[in-house]
C-alpha positions as CSV (number, residue, x, y, z in Angstrom):
1,M,0.1,0.2,0.1
2,P,1.4,3.4,-1.3
3,N,2.4,6.4,1.7
4,E,-0.2,8.8,1.7
5,C,2.4,11.6,4.0
6,F,6.0,12.5,3.7
7,L,7.9,13.5,7.1
8,A,8.6,17.4,6.5
9,Y,11.2,17.7,8.8
10,H,11.9,20.5,11.5
11,S,15.6,21.0,10.3
12,Y,13.8,22.1,6.8
13,L,12.9,25.7,8.5
14,E,16.6,26.5,8.5
15,I,17.6,24.8,5.4
16,C,14.9,26.6,3.7
17,S,15.3,29.8,5.6
18,S,16.8,31.4,2.3
19,L,13.9,31.1,0.0
20,N,11.2,33.5,-0.1
21,E,7.5,32.4,0.7
22,A,6.9,31.6,-3.4
23,E,10.0,29.3,-3.4
24,F,9.0,27.6,-0.4
25,G,5.8,27.0,-1.7
26,R,6.6,25.4,-4.9
27,L,9.1,23.8,-3.1
28,M,6.5,22.0,-0.9
29,R,4.3,21.4,-3.4
30,A,6.6,19.6,-5.6
31,A,7.6,17.6,-2.5
32,L,4.0,16.2,-2.2
33,K,3.6,15.6,-5.8
34,Y,7.2,13.4,-5.9
35,S,5.6,11.5,-2.7
36,A,2.5,10.7,-4.2
37,A,3.6,10.2,-8.1
38,K,7.2,9.9,-7.7
39,E,7.0,12.4,-10.4
40,A,10.3,15.2,-10.5
41,P,8.7,19.0,-11.1
42,N,10.7,21.0,-13.2
43,L,11.4,24.1,-10.8
44,P,11.8,27.6,-11.9
45,G,13.9,29.2,-8.4
46,N,16.3,28.6,-6.0
47,E,14.2,25.5,-4.5
48,K,15.7,23.6,-7.0
49,H,18.9,23.4,-5.6
50,L,17.0,22.6,-2.3
51,F,14.7,19.5,-3.8
52,G,16.9,17.1,-4.4
53,M,17.9,16.9,-0.5
54,L,13.8,16.4,0.0
55,K,13.6,13.8,-2.6
56,M,16.3,11.9,-0.8
57,N,14.6,11.8,2.5
58,I,11.2,10.9,0.7
59,D,12.6,7.9,-1.2
60,R,14.7,6.7,2.2
61,D,11.2,6.8,3.9
62,G,9.1,5.6,1.8
63,Q,11.6,2.5,1.5
64,K,11.3,2.7,5.4
65,Y,7.6,2.5,5.7
66,A,7.8,-0.2,2.7
67,E,10.0,-2.6,4.7
68,K,8.1,-1.8,7.9
69,C,4.6,-2.9,6.0
70,E,6.7,-6.3,4.7
71,T,7.4,-6.9,8.1
72,N,4.0,-6.8,9.6
73,K,2.2,-8.3,6.5
74,A,4.9,-12.1,7.3
75,N,4.4,-11.4,10.9
76,I,0.7,-11.6,10.7
77,L,1.2,-14.5,7.9
78,K,2.9,-16.2,10.5
79,R,0.9,-15.5,13.6
80,W,-2.5,-16.7,12.0
81,K,-1.6,-19.1,9.5
82,N,-4.5,-18.4,7.3
83,Q,-3.6,-16.5,4.1
84,E,-6.9,-16.6,2.7
85,N,-8.5,-14.2,5.4
86,I,-5.2,-12.1,5.2
87,Q,-4.8,-8.8,2.6
88,S,-3.0,-8.7,-0.3
89,Y,-1.5,-5.3,1.7
90,T,-0.9,-4.2,5.1
91,T,0.3,-0.8,6.6
92,V,2.8,0.0,9.3
93,Y,-0.2,0.3,11.6
94,E,-2.9,-2.2,10.9
95,R,-1.2,-5.2,12.9
96,I,-3.9,-7.2,12.8
97,P,-5.9,-7.3,9.8
98,T,-9.6,-6.5,9.8
99,D,-11.3,-8.7,7.9
100,T,-9.6,-12.1,9.3
101,N,-12.1,-14.4,11.3
102,C,-8.7,-16.0,13.4
103,T,-9.3,-13.7,16.2
104,N,-13.0,-15.5,16.9
105,K,-12.2,-18.3,16.6
106,N,-9.1,-17.7,19.5
107,K,-12.3,-15.9,21.1
108,S,-14.3,-18.4,21.1
109,K,-11.8,-21.3,22.1
110,N,-10.5,-19.2,24.7
111,N,-14.0,-18.9,26.2
112,I,-14.2,-22.7,26.2
113,K,-10.7,-22.9,27.6
114,K,-12.3,-20.3,30.8
115,E,-15.5,-22.7,31.4
116,S,-13.2,-25.3,31.4
117,I,-11.0,-24.1,34.0
118,A,-14.2,-23.1,35.8
119,Y,-15.8,-26.7,35.9
120,A,-12.1,-28.0,36.9
121,I,-11.8,-26.0,39.8
122,P,-10.8,-28.7,42.7
123,K,-12.6,-30.0,45.5
124,K,-11.2,-30.3,49.1
125,K,-11.9,-33.3,51.1
126,F,-13.8,-32.5,54.0
127,G,-15.9,-34.6,57.1
128,E,-14.6,-37.1,59.4
129,F,-13.8,-39.8,56.5
130,K,-12.1,-37.2,54.1
131,N,-15.1,-38.2,51.7
132,V,-17.2,-35.2,51.4
133,L,-16.0,-33.2,48.7
134,L,-16.6,-29.7,48.1
135,K,-15.4,-26.3,46.3
136,E,-13.9,-23.5,48.9
137,A,-16.4,-21.4,47.6
138,E,-19.3,-24.1,48.4
139,F,-17.5,-24.6,51.9
140,E,-17.3,-21.0,52.8
141,K,-21.2,-20.7,51.5
142,L,-22.3,-23.3,53.7
143,N,-20.3,-21.8,57.0
144,V,-22.2,-18.4,56.0
145,E,-25.1,-19.8,55.9
146,Y,-26.0,-22.4,58.6
147,G,-22.9,-20.9,60.7
148,K,-21.7,-23.9,63.6
149,E,-24.4,-26.4,62.0
150,A,-22.4,-26.7,58.9
151,Q,-19.7,-28.8,60.3
152,E,-22.2,-31.0,62.0
153,F,-24.1,-31.3,58.2
154,I,-20.6,-32.5,56.6
155,E,-20.2,-34.8,59.3
156,Y,-23.7,-36.3,59.1
157,L,-22.8,-36.7,55.3
158,S,-19.5,-38.4,55.9
159,S,-20.9,-40.7,58.2
160,H,-23.8,-41.5,55.7
161,I,-21.4,-42.2,52.5
162,E,-18.9,-44.5,54.7
163,M,-22.2,-46.3,56.1
164,K,-23.8,-46.7,52.9
165,G,-21.6,-45.8,50.0
166,Y,-24.2,-42.6,48.9
167,K,-23.5,-41.2,46.1
168,A,-24.6,-37.9,44.7
169,K,-23.1,-35.3,41.7
170,S,-22.6,-32.8,44.3
171,H,-22.1,-33.2,48.2
172,Y,-23.0,-29.0,48.2
173,L,-26.4,-29.7,47.2
174,A,-27.0,-32.6,48.8
175,I,-26.2,-31.3,52.1
176,K,-28.6,-28.3,51.5
177,K,-31.3,-30.2,49.8
178,W,-31.8,-33.4,52.3
179,V,-28.9,-33.5,54.9
180,V,-30.1,-30.6,57.0
181,L,-33.9,-32.0,56.8
182,A,-32.3,-35.1,57.6
183,L,-30.3,-33.9,60.7
184,R,-33.0,-31.6,62.1
185,E,-35.6,-34.5,61.9
186,Q,-33.2,-37.0,63.9
187,K,-32.8,-34.0,66.2
188,L,-36.6,-33.3,66.7
189,R,-36.6,-37.3,67.3
190,E,-34.3,-37.2,69.8
191,S,-35.9,-34.2,72.0
192,K,-39.2,-35.6,71.5
193,L,-40.8,-32.6,71.7
194,K,-44.6,-32.4,72.3
195,D,-45.8,-32.4,68.4
196,G,-42.8,-34.3,67.3
197,G,-45.0,-37.0,66.2
198,Q,-46.6,-34.8,63.3
199,T,-43.2,-32.9,62.7
200,Y,-41.0,-35.7,62.5
201,A,-43.3,-37.4,59.8
202,K,-43.4,-34.7,57.4
203,V,-39.5,-33.6,57.9
204,N,-38.5,-36.8,57.3
205,E,-41.3,-37.2,54.2
206,T,-39.6,-34.0,53.0
207,A,-35.7,-35.3,53.8
208,R,-36.8,-38.8,51.9
209,L,-37.6,-36.9,49.1
210,N,-34.9,-34.5,48.6
211,R,-32.6,-37.1,49.1
212,K,-33.7,-39.2,46.2
213,I,-34.0,-36.3,44.1
214,C,-30.3,-34.8,44.9
215,T,-29.2,-37.9,43.1
216,E,-30.6,-37.7,39.9
217,Y,-30.4,-33.7,39.3
218,S,-26.5,-32.2,39.1
219,E,-26.1,-28.6,40.6
220,G,-27.2,-26.7,37.9
221,D,-30.6,-28.6,37.4
222,D,-33.9,-26.8,38.5
223,P,-36.0,-29.9,40.3
224,P,-39.7,-30.0,40.5
225,E,-41.4,-27.3,42.1
226,G,-41.8,-27.5,45.9
227,L,-39.5,-30.9,46.6
228,Y,-37.1,-28.8,48.7
229,N,-39.6,-26.3,51.0
230,D,-38.9,-26.6,54.6
């Protein structure tokens, strides 16, 4: 792609100080024409003695510009490796061609990679038997929501897994959806409250249903309405 300008150095002011306004104007106009079309002008005045110096600078700067364009084009081709989507020319400032779809592909790959990392967050082992698997964030949420009871729920699930081989896609969901109810039901039974018979039956049935559903739904699923109500 041809250069759209030429560099006019500040030193030209001193070099051209001997020229009058008309001569200086003709010199600048001649430099612009030469930069655009490589046509050597026929200058009538003193400016013709200085045009050679401007011409040399214009040619030198143009060569540097062309070399930078070729370098950038080669780097782009090497990086994207997709010549069908690369322009046949590039400028110094075009680091990535505007018509390539390689960046979109890479964005998609990056999104997939981020999602994979999100799902790959390691889980830590909790409970007496070290068989309750929770992410650090899940463990913190349980402590915020249930306080001291959180550890009781974890220990209850740990014993249940060790004793019965219970399996669930999410131990965090299991604790929230049936362990809480099951442990509270056990406490109600042990305390032998006056209304414990009716309360126990209701809580026990809810815990049983939630325990069953918990093994069938992962953490992101929406379970049937009403199953997890206290």
